VOPASE-926417 format. One record per residue (C-alpha): residue number from 0; chain; residue in three letters; x, y, z. Coordinates in Angstrom, 3 decimals. Example, Ala and Ser with C-alpha at 12.3 -4.5 7.8 and 13.67 -1.06 7.14 Angstrom:
// VOPASE-926417
0, A, ALA, 12.300, -4.500, 7.800
1, A, SER, 13.670, -1.060, 7.140
END
This chain:
// VOPASE-926417
0, A, MET, 7.869, 12.246, 16.229
1, A, LYS, 5.575, 9.499, 16.620
2, A, LEU, 4.099, 7.932, 13.396
3, A, VAL, 1.058, 6.559, 12.299
4, A, ASN, -0.185, 5.097, 8.626
5, A, HIS, -3.538, 3.332, 8.108
6, A, HIS, -5.172, 1.600, 5.533
7, A, HIS, -8.107, -0.589, 5.165
8, A, ARG, -11.028, -1.579, 3.072
9, A, ASP, -14.079, -4.039, 3.723
10, A, PHE, -14.788, -6.876, 1.880
11, A, ALA, -18.358, -8.544, 1.650
12, A, TYR, -16.834, -11.533, 0.525
13, A, PRO, -15.778, -14.247, 3.390
14, A, LEU, -13.258, -14.564, 5.640
15, A, GLU, -11.723, -17.126, 4.251
16, A, LEU, -11.513, -15.634, 1.066
17, A, ILE, -9.785, -13.074, 2.685
18, A, THR, -8.047, -14.937, 4.306
19, A, GLU, -6.248, -17.213, 1.877
20, A, LYS, -4.497, -13.874, -0.286
21, A, LEU, -2.961, -12.688, 3.661
22, A, SER, -1.637, -16.234, 4.591
23, A, SER, 0.432, -16.561, 1.066
24, A, LEU, 1.554, -13.124, 1.112
25, A, GLY, 5.352, -13.040, 0.331
26, A, SER, 5.519, -16.504, -0.742
27, A, ASP, 6.618, -18.145, -4.400
28, A, ASN, 2.367, -17.729, -4.649
29, A, ASP, 1.771, -15.029, -3.842
30, A, LEU, -1.609, -13.059, -4.317
31, A, LEU, -1.766, -10.469, -2.948
32, A, TRP, 0.755, -8.089, -3.480
33, A, PRO, 1.043, -6.055, -6.567
34, A, HIS, 3.799, -7.422, -7.597
35, A, GLN, 3.032, -6.403, -12.091
36, A, TYR, 3.985, -2.697, -10.474
37, A, TRP, 6.067, -2.357, -7.586
38, A, PRO, 9.214, -5.165, -6.908
39, A, ARG, 8.072, -8.552, -4.390
40, A, MET, 8.303, -8.874, -1.214
41, A, LYS, 10.779, -11.847, -0.427
42, A, PHE, 12.109, -14.149, 2.374
43, A, ASP, 15.074, -15.776, 2.804
44, A, LYS, 12.525, -17.837, 3.915
45, A, THR, 8.885, -19.565, 3.691
46, A, PRO, 6.819, -16.244, 5.381
47, A, GLN, 6.858, -16.983, 8.604
48, A, VAL, 8.302, -15.712, 12.589
49, A, SER, 12.175, -14.848, 12.020
50, A, ALA, 12.056, -14.488, 8.392
51, A, VAL, 14.151, -11.675, 6.893
52, A, GLY, 13.172, -9.708, 3.813
53, A, GLY, 11.550, -7.132, 2.643
54, A, HIS, 10.638, -5.551, -1.145
55, A, GLY, 12.120, -3.013, -2.954
56, A, LEU, 14.862, -0.781, -0.685
57, A, ILE, 12.490, -1.406, 2.106
58, A, PRO, 14.795, -4.304, 4.493
59, A, TYR, 12.493, -6.390, 7.834
60, A, ARG, 11.634, -8.953, 9.131
61, A, ILE, 7.969, -11.090, 10.171
62, A, SER, 8.055, -11.006, 13.316
63, A, ILE, 4.741, -11.570, 13.874
64, A, TYR, 2.744, -14.550, 12.169
65, A, GLN, -0.800, -15.703, 12.628
66, A, PRO, -1.970, -17.006, 9.155
67, A, GLN, -5.048, -16.338, 8.001
68, A, GLN, -5.034, -13.251, 10.438
69, A, GLN, -2.251, -10.919, 10.804
70, A, ILE, 1.525, -10.861, 9.217
71, A, ARG, 3.580, -7.941, 10.929
72, A, PHE, 7.167, -6.922, 9.605
73, A, GLN, 9.154, -5.452, 12.010
74, A, PHE, 11.747, -2.182, 9.955
75, A, GLU, 15.164, -3.564, 10.357
76, A, GLY, 17.897, -0.686, 9.124
77, A, LEU, 16.029, 1.571, 8.532
78, A, PRO, 17.904, 4.457, 8.753
79, A, GLY, 15.634, 6.575, 11.737
80, A, ILE, 12.429, 5.257, 11.237
81, A, LYS, 11.852, 1.534, 14.217
82, A, GLY, 8.567, 0.369, 14.193
83, A, TYR, 6.480, -2.063, 11.837
84, A, HIS, 3.493, -2.675, 9.038
85, A, GLU, 0.925, -5.368, 9.168
86, A, PHE, -1.520, -6.235, 7.661
87, A, VAL, -4.503, -8.020, 10.100
88, A, VAL, -8.045, -9.620, 8.051
89, A, THR, -10.937, -8.882, 10.783
90, A, ASN, -14.625, -9.817, 10.803
91, A, VAL, -16.985, -6.797, 10.520
92, A, SER, -19.935, -8.592, 10.135
93, A, GLN, -20.859, -12.712, 9.316
94, A, HIS, -20.500, -11.120, 5.414
95, A, CYS, -17.820, -8.578, 5.578
96, A, CYS, -14.868, -8.303, 6.923
97, A, ARG, -12.233, -5.555, 6.870
98, A, LEU, -7.902, -5.860, 4.984
99, A, SER, -6.320, -3.533, 7.165
100, A, HIS, -2.444, -2.003, 7.027
101, A, ASP, -0.841, 0.024, 9.688
102, A, VAL, 3.109, 0.842, 9.784
103, A, GLN, 3.462, 2.763, 13.503
104, A, ALA, 6.372, 3.749, 13.990
105, A, GLU, 9.371, 6.660, 15.900
106, A, LEU, 10.916, 8.867, 13.841
107, A, SER, 13.870, 10.851, 13.625
108, A, LEU, 14.537, 13.955, 11.787
109, A, ILE, 16.014, 11.760, 9.122
110, A, GLY, 12.571, 9.775, 9.542
111, A, MET, 10.300, 12.249, 9.064
112, A, ARG, 11.832, 13.871, 5.774
113, A, ASN, 12.658, 9.869, 4.641
114, A, TRP, 9.051, 9.226, 5.394
115, A, TYR, 7.113, 12.216, 4.257
116, A, LEU, 9.586, 13.137, 0.907
117, A, LEU, 10.321, 9.557, 0.020
118, A, ILE, 8.532, 6.169, 1.168
119, A, ALA, 4.378, 8.618, 2.315
120, A, PRO, 3.446, 8.458, -1.499
121, A, LEU, 4.652, 5.248, -3.148
122, A, HIS, 3.375, 3.763, 0.694
123, A, ASN, 0.398, 5.081, -0.001
124, A, ALA, 0.215, 3.952, -3.946
125, A, LEU, 1.102, 0.774, -3.443
126, A, ILE, -1.919, 0.168, -0.314
127, A, GLU, -3.458, 1.001, -2.684
128, A, ASP, -3.015, -0.709, -5.295
129, A, LEU, -2.559, -3.883, -3.460
130, A, LEU, -6.037, -3.324, -1.615
131, A, ASP, -7.853, -3.098, -5.820
132, A, GLN, -5.710, -5.537, -6.625
133, A, LEU, -7.679, -7.303, -4.943
134, A, GLU, -10.968, -6.013, -4.788
135, A, SER, -10.804, -6.725, -8.783
136, A, GLU, -9.701, -9.983, -7.802
137, A, LEU, -13.099, -10.724, -5.929
138, A, SER, -14.706, -9.491, -7.845
139, A, GLY, -14.299, -9.359, -10.845
140, A, ALA, -14.876, -6.154, -12.108
141, A, CYS, -11.349, -3.547, -13.147
142, A, VAL, -10.671, -1.457, -9.433
143, A, GLN, -7.861, 0.249, -9.422
144, A, GLN, -6.980, 4.257, -8.756
145, A, LYS, -5.368, 6.761, -10.395
146, A, TRP, -1.219, 7.243, -9.576
147, A, SER, -0.567, 10.859, -8.882
148, A, LEU, 1.853, 12.614, -10.393
149, A, ARG, 4.224, 12.893, -7.830
150, A, VAL, 3.942, 9.051, -7.521
151, A, ARG, 4.205, 8.820, -11.036
152, A, LEU, 7.464, 10.740, -11.172
153, A, MET, 9.021, 8.800, -8.333
154, A, ARG, 8.705, 6.296, -10.077
155, A, ARG, 10.792, 6.908, -12.219
156, A, LEU, 13.404, 8.388, -10.660
157, A, PHE, 13.417, 5.466, -8.039
158, A, LEU, 12.443, 2.379, -9.163
159, A, VAL, 14.287, -0.527, -9.887
160, A, ASN, 11.625, -2.818, -11.089
161, A, LYS, 9.918, -1.378, -12.718
162, A, PRO, 6.137, -2.935, -15.156
163, A, SER, 6.365, -3.451, -18.000
164, A, ALA, 5.600, -1.841, -20.853
165, A, SER, 2.242, -2.843, -21.722
166, A, THR, 1.228, -3.004, -18.399
167, A, SER, 2.628, -0.126, -17.512
168, A, GLN, 0.547, 1.590, -20.664
169, A, ALA, -2.746, -1.140, -19.481
170, A, ARG, -2.872, 0.924, -16.672
171, A, ALA, -2.047, 4.066, -18.490
172, A, ASN, -5.096, 3.148, -20.280
173, A, HIS, -6.903, 1.961, -17.796
174, A, ALA, -6.355, 4.970, -15.851
END
């Protein structure tokens, strides 16, 4: 089965502001990943083509790296899921750009079960948190989606790198 999962957000800011954040993704000075809520994205070397890493239990390697434009992660060793996820920054207009995140994969029956029951709810929440964090940093306003009950329960059961109690409480107070 073919999987296509798409998230994007338009930002009324210069492309350079968004691409600066994208270029830091997975580095020691990551300005994009919402690591206060989710396991960090880590690689065996600086982000570049062939760097191997992932986040949480999701392993991948960088297959395309065009700083300030696109970074693609090829899934590796994920049972029943063959494909990639990527971030792409594009100009929408002179004063607006778009950050997109796409997953494209072929799923076996095991992959379908894993994606729809386990991965998709957490993945979707993580990507929305990433987009919210970027919007908050750029605008200065606190932008934050409320996690669904399912996501909150799954995080409690499965996540090893849980946020601190103060971070969780701050999020709960905002949501």
